[in-house]
N, C-alpha and C positions, 0 to 999 in steps of 0.2 A: 315815459317812466315805467319801470317794471311794476306790474300790478302786485300789491303786497300779498293778496290772497294766493296768487299763482306761485309766488316765491315760497310761501310757507307751506303750501300743499306739496310742492316738490321736496322741501326739506323733510316733511313728515313721511313722505313716500320712501325717502332714502334712510329713514330711521335716524335722522340727525337729532342730537341733543341740543345743539345750539346753532344759531346763524350769526355770522360776523359780517358787519356791513361797514365799509369805509371807502374812501375815494381811491381812484386809479386801480381798483381791483373789482372783479366780479364778486357778488356775495359768496362767502365761504361757508361750508357746512362742517360741523364737528360731528364725526360718526365714530363711535367707540373710542373716543379720545384722540382720533386722528383728524387732521384738517384736509378737506378736499374742496376743490373749486367747483362752483356751479357752472352750467353752460351759458349763463347770462354774460352779457358784455361788461367790461369794466365801467364803473360809475364815475361820472364827472362830479365836480363839487356841488353844483346846484341840484343835479338829479339825486345825488346821495342824500342831501339834506331834505329834499322834498319826500323821498321815499321813507326816511326815518320819521319825519314830522307827520306823515300820514298815519302813523301808529300811535300818535299822542293826541290827547284832547287839547283844545286851545289853552286851558288852564295849565296843563303840563308843559306846553311849549313856552308859555310865559315864565313858568318856574325855571325851565332850562336856560332861557335867555338870561335870566337874572343870576342863576347860580352856576351856570356852565356845566352842570350835570344833573341828571334826574333819573329816578327809578319809577317804573310804571308797569302796568299789566293790562291785558285785554283778552277777550275771547272771540273766537270765530265759530259759528255753528258747524257742528259735525267735524270739526278739525281739532279743537283743543283750546287751551289757554296759553298765553305767551307772556313771559316776564322779560322786561327789557331795561337795560341801563344805557342811557344816552349820554355821551360825553364829547368833549373836543379832543382832537389830537392834531398837532401842528396846524392849528387854526381852522380845521374843518370838522364837520360833525361826523361822529362815528357811533356805532351801536352794537351791543351784544344782545341777542334775543335767545332766551331759554325756552324750549318747547315743553309745555306741561300737558300730559295726556288728559283727555276728558275723563277716562275711567281711573279710579283709584285702585291699584292692585292690592290684593290682600297680602298679609305678611308671609303666608306659606308660598304664594306664587313668587314673591321676591326672593325666596330662598332661606328665610329665617326658620330656625327650629322652634318648636312649641314653647320652649322656656321663655321666649320673649313676651308671650302673652301674660306671663306671671307678673311682669312689671306693671301691666295695665290694670291688675286687680287691686293694686295699692290704692288707698284712700288719700294718702298725702305723701309728700316727699318730692324728690327731683330725680328724673330719669334723663340722662344725657345721651344724645346721638352725636358721635364725633367722627372725624375723618377728613381727608383732603377735599378741597372744593371740586364739584363736578362728579362726585361719587355716590350720589343718590340719597343724601341725608334728608332732603326735602320730601322725597317720595316716601321714605321710611316713616317720617314723623306724620305725614298725611295718612298713611296706612294705619298707624297706631291710633290716631284720632278716629278713623273709620271703624276700627275694631271696637273701641269703646262705644261708639255710636250704634253699632249693631247689637251690642251685648248687654248694655245696662242703661237705665235712665240716669242721665247726668246733665248738668248745665256746664257746657264747654265754651270757653272764650278763647279765641285765637287772636294773637297780636302779630301782624305780618307787615312786611315792608318790601314789596307789595304782596297782595294776596296771589297765591299760585293756584293750588287745587281749591275747588269750591265744594262744600259739603252740603248735603240735604239732611234735614232733621229726620231721624228714624226713631230709635228709642230715646235718643238724647236731643236736647235743644242746643244748637250750635250757633253762637254769634261770632262772626268773623270781622275783626276790626283792622282796618288798613291805615297805616301811618299816612297822613295827608288828608284824605277824605273824612276819616272817622276819629282821628286823634292826632295831636301835634307830634308825639314821639312815642316810641316803645316804652320809654321810662315813665312818661306821664300815664300811659295806659296801665302799666303795672302798679303804679301808686294808687290808682283808683279801683282796680279790679277787686280788691278785698271787700269793697262795699257793694259788689254786684252779685252776691249770692251764688258764686260759681263753684263748681267742684273740681274742674280740670282747666288748667291754663296751658295753652300752647304758645310758646314764644319762639319766633323763627331763628333767633340767634342770641347767644350770650356773648357779648363782645367787649364790654367795658365794666369798670369797677362798680359804678352806680347801679347798672342793670343787674349784675351778679348779686349785689347786696339786697336789692328788692326781691329777687328770685328766692334767696334764702329766707327772707322774712315771710314771704307767702307760703313757702313750704313748711315753715314752723307753725303757721297759723292753720294748717289743716287742709291745704289744697295740693292736688297732684299737679306737678309741672313737668311738661315735656319740652325740651329745648335742644338746640344744636350748638356745637362749638367746633372750630377748626383746631384739631389736636391730632397728633400722630399715633397716640395710644391712650389707654385709660389712665395710666400713670401720668402721662403728659397733661391730660385734662385736669386731673386733681392738682397737679403742680401749678398749672396756669391760674386756676381759680384762687389758690392760696396766695401765690406770689404776685398777683396783680395789685394786691393791697400793700400799703406801707408796712414796714416790718413791725411797728408797734401794734398793728391790728391783726396780724396774721394768726396769732393764737386763738383769738375770738372767732375768726372766720373758719379756721380748721375745726374748731369745736362745733360751729353751726353746720358745716358741711358734713361732719361725721354723723350728725343726727338726720340731716335732710336727705342725703344721697341714698337712693334705692338701687340704682343700677346704671351701668354704662354700656353702650354699644359703640364699638369703634369699627367702622366699615370701609371697605374699598371695593371697587369693581376691577376684576382682573380678566385677562383674555381667556376665552374658551378654547379648548383644544381643537375643536372643529372649525375655528375661525369665524364662527357665527356670533359675533358680538362679545359681550363681557358678562361675567357672572359675579354674584355677591360673594365676598369673603369677609368674615367679621370676627371680632373678639367680643364676647358677651361676659360681663362681669356682674354677678349678683353680690351685693354688699353684705358680707357676713359680719358676725360680732368681732372677730379678730381684725378684719380690715377696718371696721369702724374705729377700733381702738388705735390703730396705727395712723389713720387720718387725723384723729383727735390730737395726736402728738405733733402733727405737722412735719414728721420726719419722712420726707419724700423718698430717700434712699431705702428706708425700711419698707415703705409702701411698694416700691418697685421690686424689691426682693420677694415680697409676699406674692405679688401678682405673677412674677416669673416662676414661682414654685408650683403654680397650677393646682394647689390643694383645695380650692374653694368648691364646695358642692354646688353643682348646677351650672358653674361657669365654664366657658369654652374659650381656649386660647386661639389666637389667629393661626398659629402653627398647626394646631389640631384640625381647625376648620379646613385649611388648605390641603392638609394631608388626606382628609376625608374626600374632598373634591377630586384629588388625584386618584385615590383608590376607586372612585366611581367612574373614572375616565372622563370627567368633565373638564379638568384642566390638565395641561401637559407637565412633563418633568421640568420644563423651563420655569414655570410658575413656582414649582416647589423649590427649585434651586435658588431662585431670586429671593424667596422668603427666607431661606436659610442664610443667604448672604446679606439679609436686611436691606434689600434694594426697594422694598415697599415701605419706605419711610420708617423703618425700624419698628413696625407694629408687631408686637409679640407679647 
């Protein structure tokens, strides 16, 4: 069997973001969004299962056998942390492993302008990080937590499924709660967090109606909440939050969101001009008085028109961000053209 440490060491050396493991193929690496084959031999059914199970605790194996899929995470000294999803495909065990670096990069090194730190000075409300899967949202939100940790005394509680980056207490006290070992579900953790005297909540994803409702309640009660959502633009995120609810409840949710929402970051990673990996491109929306009023009405078309106008002080459109990268020689004309043609999921 392939030693798991050897496999993951090779993946990190090649700067892979993910490792894909399945039968009749060698392990595959995802590097800058592209799939490449490792030099290992193709895996048989039993060898594939044994390799994957070597990354799970006995309890997680038991859970997988019962539910046919499971999320987990683990760490290796001097190598990093790894988040994995184990599942069946065509009757055999398969796995996707996400590589999480040991070091949490700061926001500047990720490529964010200083305005993003203004979000983190808020004492209450909701800050959303959106964008396609695999484009760095988890890293961004971990960097935001670390920025608070370095700059002010706060009680921070994270709710994760599973834990990716691990934080050490600095100026803040950080509790990291993982679904499974620490709580039955993200929703249950959210319902109880209001009694835990916390200042900042980090929720790894807002994905369903009940969770969104609890997030808005917590924001109203004076806590700062950082969370992620799969959305192609800021307007899309606002629309999804409102329209996930039954029509009879949308006016109430639009009103709550207009009060709670402090800012939205919509991000993607796009190819560098020099071919050396990908670089951050993002839209940054600071919620101003006019936008709050439009959100309150629930009129998504008017929200989109206002966001497209680019008149908000401190906000940065995706188009402007990519144009700046182009002027600095970081991305090529192809990236600029694709943005104009809305080939990056119509983020603007």
